[in-house]
N, C-alpha and C positions, 0 to 999 in steps of 0.2 A: 855813792856819791862820785864826784870827779876823780877821786883818788882810788876808786875801786874798794872802799870800804863799805860795809853794809850800813844803809841808813835806816831802813825800815823794812819789815818783812812780816808775811803772814803765811802760815803753813797749817794745813789740816792734819790731823793726829795721823791719818793713813797714808800720807804721801812719802813717807821714808825720810832719808837722810838727803839733805839738799846738796846738789853737786856744786863743785867750784864756781863762783859767780862769774860768767862771762862779761867782757867789757865792750865787745864788739856786736854788730848786727848779725844774728844767725838764727836758725830754725833747724832742729833735728830730733829724731827719735831715739831714745835710749832708756832701757830699764822700766819699760812699760809707762814711760812718760814721753810727752811732747815738751820739748825745751825751746823756748822763744825768748830773745833778748833784743832790745831796742835802744840804741844811745838816746838820750835827752839833750837835745841841741837847741839853743835859741840864740838867733842873730850870731851864728858862727861860734858860739860859745858853748861848750859841754858842760852841763851841770850834773850829769850822772847816767846811769843805766837802768832801764826798766826790764826786769827779768819775769818771765811767767813760767811754770811747770805745771802742767795738767796731766792727769791721768788718761791713758788710752784704752782702759779697760772696756768702757762702753763702746768704743770704736772696734775693738777687737772682737767684742760679743756681736755688733752687727755685722762684720765681716765674715764671722763664721755662720751666722744666719744666713746671709746672702750667699755664702758658698754651698751650704745645705740645700737652699732653695733652687740654685742653679744646677746642682747635681741632680736633685729630684726631678727638675724640668727636662734635664738631658736624658734621664733613663725614660721618663714618659715619652720624649719624642723618639728616643730609638726604638722602643717599643711599638710606637705607632708607625715608624718607619718599615719596622720588620712585618708589621701586619699588611701594610700598603704593598710592600715587596712581594708577600705571598699572594696577596690579591691579583697584583700585575702579572704575576708568574702564571696565575690561572688563566689570565686573559691574553697572554703574549706567547709565553713558552709552550704551554699545552698544544695549541693549534699549530705552531711550528713543529713540535715533537710529532704531532699526528701526521703532519706533511711529511716528516722524514721517515716515518714507519711505512707511510703508503709508497713513497719512492722506493724504499728498500724492497717491499713485497713486489713491486712492479718490475724492479731490476733483478730480483731473483727468479721471478716466475714468467717473466717477459709477457705479462698480461696487460696489455695497454687499454683494455676496456674498463679498467678499474677507474672510478672517479671519487675525488675527495668531496665532501659536503660543507659548503660555506655556512658559518654560524653568525657572521656580522657582516655589516656593510662598511668595512674600515680597511686600512691598509693590508691587514691580513687576509680579509675577504678579497681584496683584489689580487694578492698572491695567489689565493686558491684558485680564483677564475683563470688567472695566467697559466697556472699549472694544469689545469683541465683543459685549456685550449691547446697547450703543448702536447698533452696525451692524444687529443683528438687529431692533430697533425700527424703524430708519430703512427696511430693507428691507420689513418689514411693511407701513409706512405708504406707501412707494412702490408696493407691490402694491394696496393699497387705494385708492390714488388713481388708479392706472391703472384699475381697475375702475369707480371712479366716473367718470373720464372717458369710459370706454367706455359707461357707462350714459347719460351726458348726451348723448353722440353718438347713442346709439339713441333717446334721448327727442327730440332735435332732429329726427332722420329721421323718427321717427313723427310729431311735430307737423306738420313739413312735409308729409308724405303726407296726414295726416288733415285738414290745413287746406285742401289742394286737393280732397279728396273730399267736404269739407263745403261749401266755397265755390262749387262747381259747381252742385249744386242749390239752394244759397241764393240765388245770383244769378238762377237761374230763377225760384225762387219770388218774389223782389223784383221781377223784370222783368214777369213775368206779372201780378203784383197791380198794379203801376203801370199796366199796358195796361188792366185791368179797371177801376181807379178812374178812367181817363181817358176810356174809350169806354163803359163800361156803367153811368155814374152815373144815367142816366135810367132804367134798366130795373131797377135793384134798389131793394129797399126800404130806409128808413134802418137798420134793424137789419143787414140784409145788408151795407150799406156800412160800417158800425161793424166787423162781423167782418172785413171785407176790409182795411180800414185797421189793424186789429190785426195781421192777418197781415203787412201791408207793413212796419209799425214794429217787430214782433217779429224779422222777417227781418233788418231793417237793424241791430237790436240785437245779434241774435247774430252776425252778420257782423263787427260792430264788436268783439266779444269774441273772435272767433277770430283777428282780426288783430291785437289786442293781445297774446294769447298767442303768436302767431307771433313778434311783435316781440321780446318778451321772452325768448323762446327764443333768438333770433339775437344778441340781446346777451349772454346767459349764454354762449353758445358762441364770442363773439368774432367773429362774422361780420356785424355790423351796421356798414355802413360810412358816412361822411359823404361827400356829394357837395355841397361848398361852392361857393355862387354868391355874388355881390354883391347882397344884397337891400336893397330900401327898406322899412323898418319899417312906415310908416304904410299902405302897401299891404297888407302882410300882415296887419296886425291888423283893418283895415277887411274885408278879405275874409273872415276867420274870424269876425268879428262878423255880417256878413251871413248867413252860413250859419246861425249860431245863433240869428238873431233869429226865424226861423219856430217854432224849437223853445220858445224863452222865451216868445214872445208867446201861447201856448196858456194860460200861467199869469199873463199880465200882467206878466211881467218885463221891464224895458227895459234896455238897454245905454246907458252913457255913455263916451265916449272923451276923452281928454285927451293931447295930444301936445305935447311941447317943441318950440319953433322949432328949425330947422335940426338935426336929428338926423342923426348921421353914419350911413353905411350899415354893414351887418353882413356879414361872411363867414360864411355859415351854409347848412346844408341846408334849403332852403325847405320841403320836405316835413315834416322833424321839426319845424322851427320853428312850423309850422301845427298839427301834432299836439300841441306842447306848449301853445299857447294854446288849442286846441280842448279838451283834456281840463281845463285850468284853468278855461276858461268853463263846460264841462259840469258840473265839480264846484260850482262857484259856484251855477248855476242849480239844480242838484240840491237843494242844502241851503239854498236861499232861500226865504223864504216868498212866498207868491202877491202880486202887486201890489207887488213891491219893486224895487230896481234893483241892478245889477252894474256897478261902475265898473272901467274898464280905463285906466291911467296909464302913459305911457311918457317916460321922461326920461333924460338923458345924466348920467353921473357921472364926476367926475375921478379920477386915480389915488389921491388921497387919501381921497375918499369911498368908493371901491369896495372891496369885500372881496377883489377879485382883484388891487388895487394896480394896476391898469392902466386906461385909459380905457375906460369901459363904458356899456352901455346896459341900465336898468332896467325891466322890464315888471312892473307892479304890478296883479293882479287883486283887487279887494275885494268881498264879499258883505255881506248882511244877515242871515245864517244862524244856525245854532244854536252856532257857535263851537267852539274845541276847547281841552281841558283842557291845561295846561303839561306834564303827564307823557306825553300822547299826541303831542306834536308831532313826534316822531321817527318814531314807530311807524307814522304814516299813510302813509310813504313806503316801507313794506314790501311785498313782493308778497303779494296776497291777502289783505291785512289791511284790516278795517274797524273802525271804533269801535264799531259796533252790529252784533255778529254774531250776534244771536239770530235764531231762526227767524221771528219776526214783526217784523223790523225794519222801520221805515217807508220807508227810502230804499234803492232797489235798487242794484245795482252788484256788481262781482266783486273791487274793490280793486286793480286794476292800473293804473287812470289815473294816479294820483300816482307809482305806482312807475316807469311809464314816463317821466312828466315828469322825475324825478330822473336817470334813466339817459341820457335824450336831452340834458339840460341838461349833465351831466358829460363826455359826449362831446363836446361843445363848448367843453369846459373852463371851464364857467361854475359857478353856485351858485345854489341854490334855498332860499329862506327863507320862514318862515310866522309872521305875527304875528296873535293871535287873543285875543279876550275872550269868553268862555263866555257864550252868550245874546246877543251882540252882533255877532257876525259874524268874518270872517277876511280876511286879506290875505296872498296868496301872492306873492313877489317873486321873479323870475327875473333874474339879472345874467349878461349875456354880454359877452365883451370885443369892443371895436369892431374894425372892420376895420384890419388892420395892427398891432393890438396883440399883444404875446407876453405870455402869462401866465408868471410866473417859475416856475422849476424846482420849488421847493418846493410852490407852490400846484398846479401841474400834477401833481406826484407825488401830492399829497394827493387830488385829484379823481380821478386813475387808481386810486388805492388804494380810495377809496370806491366807485367803480364796480365794481372788482373784488370789493369785498366784498358 
C-alpha cells in the first residue's frame, strides 16, 4: 500500500524467500530472479506499489542453449575455413612454390632455357607468362653477350696477329732509317735527310699507335697484367722527362720538375707507370704553344687529402695549352675520342693516349683527374696509393667498375 506494508501477495512454492519490498520503480536480476517494481499512481496520488519477482531459470536455459549452438556453429565454420584454406593453398601457394623452385634451379645452374608450365588462365598464369618472357629475354641477351665475347676474342686475336705482322716491317724501317741517318748523313742532300727523318719519325709514330691499340685490346680482354715492383718515383719521372726533352726541344718547350722531399716508394708496374707519364707529357707538349713550359710536380698526400682515402702520391702535369671545356673533361678519356675531330684538325693523334692513362691508373687502383681553364692550360693529376697502402673496398670496386665500363 502507500505506506509500504504488504497489501496482497501470491507466491509460488518454488520461488524461495521474497526480498524486501521495493517502493520505487526498478528492475534488476538477483538470485535467479528478475525483480520488477512499479508504483501505482493515479491523479498524482500514490496508492501503493506493484512488485513482480519471476524466475530466470528458463531464460538461463535458453541462453545456455544459444551459447552451445553458437559454439557449435563457430567450430563448424572454423573447420570449413581450414578446409577452404587448404584448398586455396593448393591453388595459390603451390604454383608460387613451383615458380620459386624453378627460379632457384635457374639461378644455381644458369640454365635460362628452362620454362615453367602454366596450369590456369588466372593471375598466377599471368605471372607464369611474365616469368617465361623474362627468361626468353635473358636467354637472348646471354646469346648476344656470348656472340659479343666471341667477336671480342676474334678482334683481340686479329689485333695481336696484325700488330706482329705490322711491327716486324716497321721495326725494319725504323732500324734501317736510323742506320742511314747515322752513316749516310754526309752523302745525302738536306732534302733527302729531311725525307729520311720523316720516314723515321713516321715509323716511330705508327709503331706507337700499334702498341697503344694492342695494349687497349689487352685491357678490354682482361689480359693486361701488372708486374708490380718497388719503384723510386724521382728516377721514373726524370727518365721519362729525359726521353721527352728531345721531342719537346724542337718546339722550344722546356720541362720543369718539382719533387717533395722524402717521397715514399710505390708498388707499381714500372713500364705502365712510365707509359702513364709519357702519355701525359706527350699530350701536354702536343697542346702547348711553342716556347712554353710543361711542369711536372710530385707530392705525397695524406689519407685525408687523397681521394683514395689512403696515403698516396700525386703526379701533376701542367701545360699552357688550349685548355678543356667543362663538358669535355670526361669525354677526353674515351677511346678514339678527340675534342677536335674534324678533317683539318690542328693536333694529330688517335685519341688513345688518355684512354690508356685512365685504364693503367685504374689497374693500379688509382684515380686520374683533370683541372682546366679554356685558353689557359690544363693540369692532369694522377693519384696512386703508396707502397703498403690498401685501397678501401668501395674505392677499389668503383675503380674496377670504371675500368670494366
